[in-house]
N, C-alpha and C positions, 0 to 999 in steps of 0.2 A: 052617492049615499050608502050603497051596498059596500063599497070599499071601505068608507068611514066606519061602518058597522063591523067590519071584519078586524079593521085595526083596533077598534076599541075593546072588542071581546077579547083579542089576542093580549091587549095591554092588561086587561083585568086578569086574566089567567096568569100572566107573568108577575104581577104584583102579588097574587095569591100566593103563588109558589115561592116568590122570594121571602114574603112574610112568614110563610110556614117554615121554610129552611132557616130563617133566622131564629125563629122560636125554638126549632129542634136543636140549632147549634148552641144557643144559650142554655137550654135544659140541659144538654149533654155535656156541658162545660164541667170540668173537675172541680173548679171553685164553688159553683151552685150546690154540685152534689155534696161537697164537703160541708156547706152551709146548713143544708136541709137535714138537720139531725133529728127532728121530732118526727114521730109517725104521721102527724097531721100535715106537716110540710110536705113530707114524701109523697102522701096521698094526693095533694095538690098538683106536684110535679108530674106524677103519672097521668092525672087528668089533663093537663095541659098538654102533654105529649100526645096523648089519644086524640085531643081536639086538633092539634097541629096536623097529625097524619090523617085524620077525617078530612081536613080541608085540601090536603094534597089529593086524596083519593076523588073527593068531587071535582077538584079542578082537572084531574085526568079525565074523568067523564064529560067535563065541559069540553075539553080539547077534541075528545073522540067525537062528540056530537057535531063540532064544527067541521071536523074532516068529512064525517058522513054527509053532512049538509051541503057542503060546497065541493064535494067529489063530483066529477061528471058522472051522470046516470048511467052511462054504458059501462062503467067501471064498478057500480055499486055491487053486482052479482059477483064479480071476481073477487072482491075483498070481503065477502060476508063472512067467511070463517075467521078472517083475522079481526074484524070488527067484534064478532061474538066472542072470541077468546080474551081479547083486551078488555072488552066491557064486562066480562065474567070477573075477571080479576079485580077491577076498580070497584064494581058493585059490591063484591063480598068484602073487600077492604073497607068500604064506607060502613058496611053493616057491622063489621068487626070493632072498628075503631069508635063508632057511634055507641055501641053497648059498653065498651070499655070506659067512656066517660062516666057512666054510672054504676058500673060494676067492675072495677079494674082487676079483681080476682078471679074472674071467670076465664078459664083458660081453654075451654072446650072449643071455642070458635076459632082461637089461634091454631089449635091442633088440627083443625080441618083445612087450613089454608094450603097445606102441602097437596091434599087431595084436589083441592080447586086449580092450583097450578098445574097438576097432572092433567086434569081435565082440558084446561087451556091448552097445553103442549099437545094433546092429542087431536084437538080442533085445528091447531096449525099444521100438524103433520097430514091430516086429511085434506085441508085446503091446499098444501103444498102439491099433493098427488093429483088434485083436480085442477092444478095450474093457477090457484089464486095467489101463490106467492111466487111469482115468476120474475126474472130479472127484466123482461121486457115491460112490466107493468110497474116497475119502480124505476122512478126517475130522479137520479142524484147526479149532479154535475161532478166531473172529474176533480175540479180543484177542491170542492167541498169535502169529497172523500178523502183526498190526500191529505188536507189540513185536519180533518177530524182523526184519521189514523195516526199522522204525526203527533197530534196531541195526546191521543190514547198511548203511543209508545213512550212519550216523554213522561206521562203519569205513572206508567208501570216501571219505567226506569227509576224515577225518583223514589218510588215507593220501595223498589228493591234495594237502593242505596240506604234509604233510611231504616230499613229492617235490618240490613247488615251492620249499619252502625250501632243500632240498638242492642243487637247481640254482642257486639264488642264491648260496649259500655257496661253491660250487665256483669262481665267479668272484671272484677276489681283486681288489677295487677299493675305492675310498673309498665307493661307493654300496651296497655289498653289505649292510653292517651295517644301513643306514636301510631298505633294501629288505625285508631280513628281518623288521625290527620291524614295518613297515607290514603284511606279510602276515600275520604271527601276531596282530596286533591286529585286522585286518579279518576273519580267520577267526573269532575269538572273538566279534566282534560278529554276524557271519552265524550262527553256531551258536547263540548265545543268543537271538537273533531267531527261529529256527526252533523251538526248544524251547519257547519262551514264547508263541508265536502259536497260538492256537486255530484260526485259519483254515487254515494249512498243515497242521495235524495233521488236521483234518477233511477236507481235499482228499485227503491220503494214504488216510485210511479209505475216501472214495468210490472211490479208484482201486483199492483192494484188493477192495472189495465187487463192482466193476463187471467186474473182469478175472479173478478168481481163486475166486469161489465162485458155486455155483448159485444161492444164496438171498442176497438182501441183508443180511439180519439174522441174527444168532444169536438166535432166538426165546426160547430158554430164559433168556439173559442179560437180553435186553429185558424180558421179562415179570417176572423177578425185580426189576429195577431200577425197574419201573413201580410194582409193589406197594410196595417199599420207600420209594418217594417218596410215595406216597399215605398210608402208615402213619407217616410221620415226625412226630414230636412228640406222639404220642398219639392217641386216638380223638377226632375233632372239632376237634383244634387246627390252625388255619389251614388247614382242609381246602380252602377256595376257592383259595387261593394255590397249594397243592401239586397241586391238579387242573391247573392252567395249566402249572406245572413239568413235572408227569409227561407231560403230552401234548407240550409244546414239546420236551423233551429227545429224543423219538424221532427228530425230523428235525433235530436239531442246533440248535434255537433256544433263546432264554433267556426269552422272556416271551410276553405275549399279553393278551386280554381275556375275561373270562368273563361270560357273559349267562345269567340264570336266569328261570323262569317264575314270576311272581308271583301272588297270590291272584285278582287280577282278570283273569288270563289273558294280560296284555301281558308282555314279556320286557324286563328291567332289567339294566342294567350294575352287577354286585355286586363285582367285584374286576379288578384289572389289575397287571402285573408288566413293568417295563421296556419300555414301549412309549408312544410319544407319540399321543394321541387327542383328539378334540374332546369336548365336553360333550353327548353325545346325550341325547334323551329316551328314552322306552320304545319299544319296537319292537312295534307292535301284532299281533295273532295274524293278521289279515288281510294282513299285508304280504307282499310277493312273496319275500322272503327266507325267512320263516317257513314259508310255505306250500311252498317248493321243498325245503326240509331236511326237512319232515314227510312229504311225498310220496315223494322219490326217495332220501333218506338218504344222499346223496352228500357227498364232500368237495369243496368249492368250492376251486379253485385260481384266485387273482386274475389271476395271469400268463396262465393259460390262458383265463381270462373275457375278457381285454382283446384277446387275439390271435384267439381262436376263439369268439366269443360265441354262435355257432349251437349248439355243443355243449351249452349249458345253456338251449335253447329260449326261453321266456318269462320267464326270471328278469330281475329289474331290481334291482340292488344299491342299498341306501339311500345317501344322500349322505354320511353320517358314515363308512360303510366305505370308500368311494372316496376320500374326503379323508385317510384315514389312510394315510400313504405307506409306513409300515414293515409293514402288514398284508400277510399272504401266503395263508394258508389258514383256511378255515372248517370246523371239525370239528363235526358235530352231536352232541348228548349224548341218545342215544334211550334210553328206559325203555320197553320193549317196542315199541309202535307210536306212543308219545307222544314228542313233542319237549320234554325236559325244560329243555333250554338249548343253547347252543352256545359254543364257544371260537374266538376269532380269534387265530391264531398268528402271531407276528411273524416277519420274515425272519431266518434265521440269517446268522452272520458269513460263512460261505463258502457262496456260493449254489450249489445244485445242483437238478437236476431230480428229481421223484418219480414213481415208477411204480405199478404195481397192488400191489405189496407194502406201499408207504407207505399206500396207500389201505386195504387190508384191515387193516393193523395198528393204524391210527389210529381206523378205525371200531370195532374190537373194544374197543381201549383206551377209546374214547369211551363205549361201553356199560358198561364196568367202572366208569368214573368216574361215569356217571349213577347207577348203583346206591349208590355211597358217597354221592353228594349227595342222593339221595332219602331215604335213611336220616338224614341230617343234618337235612333239611327235616322229616321226621316227628318226630323227637326235639325239635326246635324248636318245633313245633306242639303236641306233647304238654306240654311244659314251659309254654307260654303258656296252654294249656286249663287245667293245674292251678293256675297263677298266678291265672287268673281266677275259677276255682272257690273259691280260698281267699279272694280279694277279696270275692266274693259273699257268702261265709259270715261274713266279718268286717263287711261292711255290714249284713247281716241282724241281727247280734248287736247291733251299734250302734243299729240302728232300734228 
């Protein structure tokens, strides 16, 4: 019942905002402004505008009340300054627009709106200094923030193009029409390139994660996507390729190399996706790369290895890895304390630096992937043992 009431209140608020916005759009339309030529008609339009704005202010107060009511009590004192500043603006606007319905010529209250907005801003500043407006207390998903910022960028871009087109059209000349066509065509090309370019979208995500969130990843979404990728196609179906994809997509990459331990203890290349590589032989257990991954269980960053090799102590990378130009990260696949294999992640389209969050997430995902691979290898060994047993029985029967 409580959820139903919340939904009903939210629906009523949305309907009120939609109706008020519709009224304001109709009243500000050029056609209606041109029709209302008499003072009586103009007076009525002003009153209708004031009534619509009053409904918007009251709806804002209603939403603020719902937020205060259903917010956890432990967070009520934290957001007190925010509630006070927003409520002050809505209450004052309600008074101003209610008064305008009866006396549209009184501009004194409108003149004081700037003072009220300044007081609300000061309240927000005081609240931020006291920790009321902290990123730890604001919960917005990464995907929601990304799509909101992308929508905002599109609106600003289209507004700039529309303004530039209007400026060109205002100059009556032979070149105005041609310039307008060029501007519109160029805007469409740039807009299409931005929307279709994975590089620019990735850079926008990196910018948001770096400046607007305490944590770089939305771990719930990342983990759900990782498990969904591993289980794609049913149990055991293309698991080698899905392991590469699941680990690479965490850092925005598309492919990599997967090495697994064979029966004789060496590590062999078993799968690769979207990466150019030489045809290396098996990597021995005694190699420096295998020993380093087994002992330290670190993520090897090849860029960091080339610039600061002292961080990796005695590590000596094999020739095939150094000659793979698109190689970027080496992620160990640990099964308890044993190295089951490792994944060489290719460089992403949009290059970016990785930090401790990337390392922790990749190591944890690598352990999960190693568990899936170990189960696959155990099933394959069991199938081979059963086939060998059936062959032995058949041979004994023939003999």
